[in-house]
N, C-alpha and C positions, 0 to 999 in steps of 0.2 A: 389618756382621755381627760378632758377638762373637768374641773370640779367647781361648784359654787360654794363659797365660804362666807362665814360671818366674821367680819373684822371686829365689831364691837356692838354693844346693845345697851339700852337703858329704858327706864320707864318712869313715869310719875308715880307718886303714891296713888293708891286707889281710894278715892273719896266716897264717903257715904252720901246718899241722896240728901241734898240740903245741907251738906257738911262743908268742910273747909275749902273744897275746890268748886263749890257751886257758884262762886262769884267769878270764876275764870271762864272766858269765852272758849268754846270748843277749838277754834282756830289757834288761840294762844296756848291752849293745853297741848295740842299737837305740836306746835312750834317748839315748845319747851322740850318735848321728847326728842324731836329731830336734832336740836342743838346738843342735847346731852349725849346722844348716841354718837354723833359725828365728832364731838370733842374727845370722846373716849377712844375713837379710832385713830386719832392723831392726824386726821385729814382735815382740810378746810373745805368750805362750800364749793370752791372752784373744781374740786375733784368729782362732784356729784353730777350725774347725768339725768336722773329721774327720781321721782318720789311716788310711791304707791302706798296708799293708806286705806285700810278697811274702815267703813262707817255704815251703820245700818239705817239710822233714821236721818235720811238726807233731806231734811226740810229745815226751814228757819235758819238758825245760826249754823247748821251743819249742811246747808244747801250750797249750790253754786260752786261745787268742787272744793271741799274743805281741804284737800291735799294741796292744791295750788295756792289757796289762801294761806295755808300754814307755811309754805315756802316763803311767801312774801312777809309773813309775820316774823319768821325766823331771821329775816334780814339777809337771806341768801340772794345770789344774783338773779335778775329777772329772767335770764335765759333758762333757768331750771324749771321744767314743767312738773305737773303733778296730776295724778288721777286717783279716782276713788273706786273701791271694790265693795260690792255687797254680796257676800256669801253668808248673809245672816250672822249668826254667832261666830262663825269661822272666818269672818272677813279679814281679820288681821293675819290669821294663819295663811289664808289664800294669797294675801299680798306678798308674804314671804316666798311662797311657791312661784308666783308670777315674776317676782324680782329675780329669783334664781334662774328661771327659764330665760329671762331677758338677757342676763349677763352671759349665760351659756350660749345663747344664740348669737351673741356679738352685737346685739342691738344697743347695749349700753355697757360701759365699763364699771360704773359704780351706781347702785340703786339703793336708796334708803326706803325700807319697807316697814310697815307697822299698822297702827290703827288708833282710832280715837272715838270716844263716845262720852258726851256730857248728858247723862240721863236726868240730871237735875234741871237742866235748861231746855233740853229737847226730850220730853217724856217719851217713853216707849209707846209705840203705836201712833205717834204723831202723824206719820205719813198716811196711815190708813184712815185716820180721822180728819183728813184735810178737806173732805167734802168733794173730792175729785172722782168719786166712784170707788167701788170695791176692787181689790187687786186681782181677783180670781177670774171673773167672767163666767158666762153661762155654760161654756163647755166643761170647765173644771167643776162647776156646781153639779152639772149633770153626771159627771163621771164619779164623783165621790159623795154626792148629796145624800144618799141613803145611809151613809155612815157618820154623818156629822149633823150638828144642829143648824138647820137652814136659817134660823132667825138671827144668828150672830154675824157681825161684819168680818171678824177674823175667823175664817173657815177652819183652818187647822190650828188648834190651840195647844200650846206646849204644856200648859198645866194639866190638861186632860190627858195629853200624851204621856206625861210622867206617870199618871195613874195606870195607863195601859201597860207601860213597861214594867211597873211594879207587879201588876197582875200576871203578866206573861212569865216573868222570871221568879215568881213566888217570893218577892221581897216584902218583908213585914214592916209595919210601922216602927217596931222596936229597932230593927236593923237600920232603918233610915235615920232614926233619932240618934242612935249610937254613932253612926258614921258622921253625922253633922256635928255632934259634940267633939269628936276626934279632930275634925277639920279646924274648929276654933282652937282647940288645945295645941295642935301642931303649929298653927299660924302664930299663936301667942308665944310659944316657946322659941320659934324661929326669930320672931321680932325681938324678944328679950336677949337672945344671943347675938343680935346684930347681923343675922344671916341675910336680911334683905337690904342692908345698908349699901352694899356695893352696887346694887342694881337700881336703887331709887335715886332720882334726881329731885330733891325737895323743891316744893313750889307753894307759894302763897302761905308760907309759914308751916306747911304740912310736910313732915319728913317720914311718916309711917302710915301704913294702911289703916283706915278708920273703921272698917267694918267688923273687926275682930271683937267678939263679945266675950270678955273675960269672965263675966258673971253668969254665963249660961250654965245649965246643968241638965242632967238627965231628967230631973223632975220638971224643970221649966219647959223643956222640949216636949215632954209627955203631956203637958197641960195645954198645948196649943191645939186649936181646932183645925180641921182640914179646910183648905182654901179653895179647892177646885171642884170638889164633890162633897155633898153633905155627909155621905157615908164613906168618904175617901180616906186615903192614907197619907197624902202629901200635905205638909203644912208650910207656913212661911219659914219655919226653922229648918226644914229639909230642902229648901229652895235657895238658889243663888240670890245675892243681894243686888238691888238696883244701885248703880254706882257711876262715878265719873273717873275717867283716866285715859292715858295714852301711853303708847310704847313704840319703840323704833329699833330697827336693826340695820347695820351698814353691810351691804352684800356686794361681792364682786367675785371674779374667778380667782383660783389659786395663783394662776400665772400673773394676773394683774396685781395681786397682793405682793408677789415677789418684785414686780417692777416698782411698786410703791415703797418697798422696803418695810412692809407692815406684816407682822406675824398674825395670822388668823386665829380666832378663838376656836372655831369649829367648822366642819364642813356640813353642808346640807346633803345628806347621803341619799335620801329618797323621799318622795312625797306622792300622795295620791288623794283623790276625792271621789266620793261615791254618792249616788242617790239612793233613797230608801222610801218605804211607804210613807206618804205625807201625813197620814192620820196617826199611825204609830210614831212617826217622826223621829224619835230620839234614839233609835237602835242602830243608826248608821255607823257609829264608832266600831261596832263589832265587825261589820263587813269591811270597813276601811282598814282595820287592823289586819284582818285576814288577807286582804289584797296586798297590803304593803309587805307583809311577811313573805308571801308567795313571790312577790316581785323581787325582793332582796335576797331570798334564800335564808333569811335569819330565823332563828327560833326565839321564842320569848325569853328563854334563859340566857340569851346572848345580849339582852337589853338590860341595862343597869338601873334605869329609872323611867317611870312612866308619868306623864301628866295627862289625866283624863278630866276634862272640864266638868266641874260640879254644877252644871246647870240645875240639876236636881240630884239628890242623893241616890235616887233610883238608877241614874245613868251609870256612874262608875261601879255601883254594886252589880248591875246587870252585866257590865263589861267584864268584871271579875268572874262572874258566874259563867259567862260564855267562853272566855279565853283561858281560864285557869291560871292567870298570872298571879305572881306573888304580891299580896296586898301590901307588904312592907315596902315594896319598891314604888308604890303608886302615891302620888301627891304627898311627898315626904314633908313638905312645909305648909300643908293645908291647901285649900282650893277656894273656888268662887263662893262657897257657902259662907266662908269666913272672910276672905279677902275682897270679895265683890266681883261683879261681872259687868264691866262697861262694854257693852256688846261688841262694837266694832274693834275695840282694842284687845279683847280677851285672848285671841289667838296669838297675838304678838306678846302679850303679857306672860302667857304660859311659856313661850319660847325663852323670853328674857330670864324668867325665874329658873327654868330648867337648866339653861346654859350656865348660869351662875352656880347652881347647885353642882353641876357636873365639874366645873372648874375647881370648886372648893373641896370636893370629895374625891376627885380623880376618876369619877365614873366615865367610862369610855363612850357608851352609847346611851342616848335618850330618845324616847318616842313620845310624841304628844298626839292626842286625838280629841275631837269634840263634835258633839251633835249640833245640828243647825236647823233653823226654822225651815219648814217646807219639806223636811225629810232629806237631809244631806249630811255628809261628814267628811272632814279632812283628817289625814294622818301624815305625820312627818317624822323622819328619823334624822337625828343629828349625831355626828361623831366628833368627839373632842380632839383637837390637834395640839 
């Protein structure tokens, strides 16, 4: 049976909003990740058949097919096409799954997949605020209107959903603050040890992730006010950061890798995507994990590392409570609370970070999962080769 494999991968640093990458056009940001990943694979652009990139806010500088424009900016042959995927926060991860499916189906030999988001230059919600009407329509309003605030343009709000998740799973403010502090501490330690160096392709004079707050503390986090509800539990400190970044992976079949004479890094063992209640929105990773484990026949103790996107601290904490997974295996180098969450790129960034961690530690299997706007979630298992 044919297998989809990852030949190589790379990412940009994750820039803080208004930070060192804010002067880089999203197309150039993506092109940098494409070239870095391809260079590490040992292949040239002539080997590439297609490019698939996740991107959420497809307006302004990220409109008009940012993937195709990134191919052109990268200097690759005109014959290489590109397409853009919007699975909300999981867009980059969905791009990986679609690339794997494409090579397995024989539609392409080599696909470069990943994602990009420049949230400094194309602010979150730009597409909703474009003046072209609301994205939901009257039928959706009618179906869910009694559960949401009818006065807001964004009908399903992730911030309020994080409060619902915390309430459902009994997650305290203290637990979320402690988790958030640990994310910064793990990310800082990994940076200081050079653990991210192999995966990051420096850009615009930036060689490290900018979002890590080394000066934060339990007291500082405890002093922050709730941001989504006056009497709520979720603060800016327990939420992911608004960021800029891009990531890319070079994907083909195991057979094609042998023909190319390239040793793969890992195989894409399995993937799935689910829908969930759009109002609760953020609990999809639990059902995605359950579905993937059932599909593969794996137990949680057979997976060595987990990356659960830290959209909000409540999400990975709820995932832990639901699955009973070993917390020590989850997000060992921190997550989006410290590193940042460039929406369309994050699914690919998680994969790049996890694959490098697996290679450096000898972990055999890794699984990543992430919640997504509108009530969806992806889950993917990689196996080191």
